[in-house]
N, C-alpha and C positions, 0 to 999 in steps of 0.2 A: 764467516759465511753468516749472515742476518737471517734470522728467522721471523716472518711475517706472523703475527698470532691473529686468529680467527677474530672477525668482530663479535663482541660482546652480546646478547640478545634485545637488550636494551638501547642499543645504538642500533640494531636492526628494525626495530619496532620504533624506533623513530624516524628511521630514516623511511621505514612505508607508512609511516603517517602522515608526513608530509608529502607523498605521494596521492595521500588522499584531499589534502587540501586543493594539489592543484586539478584533481578532478573534479572538486566541488567547484572551481574556481572557472573551470572549462565548460560546466555544464551550465553556473550563472550565465556566464558571457555569452553561450550560447542561446540559450531562453531571453537573453534579454535583447540577440541581436535582432532573432523574429518576433516584435512588437506586435504584429498584429494577432501572431498568432497568441502570443501571451495573452492580450485581452479579451481574446475572441473566445479563449475556454474558457473564463470569467463570464463572458455574454451568453455562452451555451449555459452553464450551470443559476445563473440565475433567470433564462428561459422556464430551465426544467421550475424551478422554483414559481415562475408564474402560470406553468401548466398546473401545476399540482396544487396550488393554490385554487384556481377554479373548479378544480375535482372536488376539493376539500368542502367545497358549497355545497356539495350533495350528500355528504358523508356524517350522516346522524354520529354526535358525538356521544352517543352512550354505547353506540357501538367500538367504540377505541377502550384498548386498556386504561385503567388510570396511573399513575405514578404518585407518590406521595398522597396529597389530601385533598387534591381535587380531579379535575377534566381537563382534558386535552382538546386543539384544536388539529386537526389530519395533519393541516404544512405544517406544527412542531412536530406532530408525530414521524412526518416523510423526510422531513429536513435533517434528521441525524442519518436517514438509511440515504438521503443523495450526496450527505457530506461524506461517509463511509464509504461508498459503494463505487464515488464516482475517484476517491485516492485510490482507493484498491486497482480498479479500471488503470489508472496513468500508472502505479508503481509496478504491477503485475508486469506491464511493458515496456517499461524502464529501463533494466537490465538489456534486456532481447533487442530492446530499438537502437541499444549503446552499441551492444556487440557487433550489430545490423550495418550499423551506419560505419565501421571501421571498415568491416567485410567491402560495401561497397566500395570508401575510398580506397579499399587495397592495402591499408595499413592496420589489420588486426594481426596477420603475420609479427610485421615489423614490433608491433605493441608487446606481443605475447614472448618477443626473442630478449626483451630486454630485462636484467636481472629485478622484474616485479614480479610478485605471485600472485595466483590467480586470484587466491583470496583479497587481492588487493586491488584487484579488478574489478572484481563484481561490490567489492564493498565501497568502492570509491565511484561507481555507475549508480548507486543511491545516496552518497552523501548528502548530493542537494537534495533531496526528497526527507532527510530525516530535519532537514532544518526547514524546509519550503513548506511541506504538512501541516504539519500545529499553526503554524503562520498562516495559513490559508484555510483552516479550518475555524479559527477565533475568527477571521474578518469575513468568512460566510455567517457565522452565526451572528456577527453584529448588524451584516446588513439586511439578511431575512428580519431578524429583529428590529429595525430601522425603518425599512422601507414597507413591509408586507405585517408589522404588529404584531409579534411572533414575543413570544415569552418564554426565557428559560430562565433558568436557575444559574447565574453567574459563578456562586461560587465553587458548583461542579465544573466549570470550564479545567482548571489543570486537572481535577482529577480523568476529565473527559482524554485529555491530551496523552495522559499516563497511561491511558487505554490505548490508545491507538500508539505511543511507542514502542508498548509490548508486543501490539499487534504486526508492527511491522515485519519482523523476523519470520514471519509466518510467510504474507504477503510475498517478503526477499526470496527466500527459498523458493518459492513459487514461480517466482521469475527467473531464476536460477535455472532449475531446471526447464524451463522455457527457452533459454541461449542454449542449454545445452542439445536440447531438440532441434533448433534453427541450426546449431553447427553440422549437425547432421545430416537433418533433410531440408537446410536451407531455410525453410520457412516453417513454422509454428503461430502462425495467426489465427487458425480456424482451432487448434485446439484452446488455445489462449481464450479468445472470444466463448467459447460453450463455455468452460472450465466459469470465465467468471458469471455468465447467467446463469447456470445452473447453481454456485452460491450465493448469489444475488437472489435469485427468486425463493431457494429455500431459509432467507436469513430472515425473512419478518422487516425487510428494508422498507417496502413499499405497502403492505399487508397486515395488518396483525396475524402474528402466527395461529391465533383459535379459527379463522375461519378456515385453513387448511384438515385436510383429512389428517385424523391421530397419527398415521405414520410416518404423515409429514412432518408433523411437530414435534414428531420422537426423531426425526432423521434430524432437524435442526437443532437439536440437544447437541450434535456433534460438530457443527458449523460453526469454527472459530467466527465468521464473519456475524453470523448470530447473535451468536456470543459477548462481543465486538458490540454490537449495534445494541443490545437489551443494556450493557452495562452504562454505556452510554448515555441511553436513553433516561436511566435511573437518574442518573449524575446530572442531566444536564435539566430532565422537566421533572425529574422527582428531588432534586436537592438531596440524594442521601448521603454524599460526601464521600473520605473516604472508608469508612466502615463497609458504606454498600457496594464499593467494586470490590473489596477483594476478595470473593466467591470468585467474582468473572476474571481476574487475574489471575487466578488459580486454575481455572479452567481452559484457559489460552497459552499459558506460559510452556504445555506438554508440545504444544503445535508448535510453538515459536521457538521450542529447542530443537525437537525434531527436524521439522520440513529446512531449517537452514542446510542440517547436515547431510539430509538425502539431497538438495540441488544440488549443494557443493563436492557430491560424489560423480553425482551423473554430468557435470560439467566437468571435472576433471577425466572421467571415464571415456567423455565425448574428446574432449583435447587430446585425450593419448591416441584415440582413434584416428583425426586427421592429422595429426602430426607423423604415425605411421603412416596413413596411404598417401601423406603429401600432399594432400588435400584442402589443408586450413584455409590456405588465401582464393580459395574458389567461392565463388557465389552464383 
């Protein structure tokens, strides 16, 4: 009688990694199949820049914070905020939208019945963003510089991308928690929208934090988006390099470690509840 040995942890890891690659390929092909939406998202981004460019003409330069050795324009200041808040908006809804799409197509239950861990499903849903977001960010800064004459410290682009990469798990964790809410209540759009608005308004993405009341400035110190925006500005506008972002990375890291764990715990709890009730496939 032959005994079938259990697969080694390494083989299990490689098997799950191949599934993540399949998720990435699916999302890439899906995004490219909707070409109008793909290019329209870029157009809406540039429209925001145009609007803020005109707004910047009525903003006194001396009212803006300084980075490095010189003054900056309002467009340069706000471009960093636009890049990060737009990324956060997209990434927060990605996991939820992916699972909601599976629900509406009637394939969610079938997907979760396959020998695929829930962590692989969650991570696979954002694998495309992990690659696309830094590329999108670099292209965005290049377009703002070429079209509108903004000046950035290009030596700070790589440190800025590292900040974004460390910031991504925080956003991913919020997205997974939102997906858990969607499994339970069949919708969480309002919660996500208000959450993005609250984080954006207290981040200093569009206005200097110095114009806020002192209590709001203190609150912003606990906002991971505010920390990421500030660190990215130091890198892209102040040219501080790697030494200037170390403190910001250390402040973001606890949030990026804790939030995915909270999101995964909430998602697994929601998944167990729906399976127990037999309502996983309902929408």
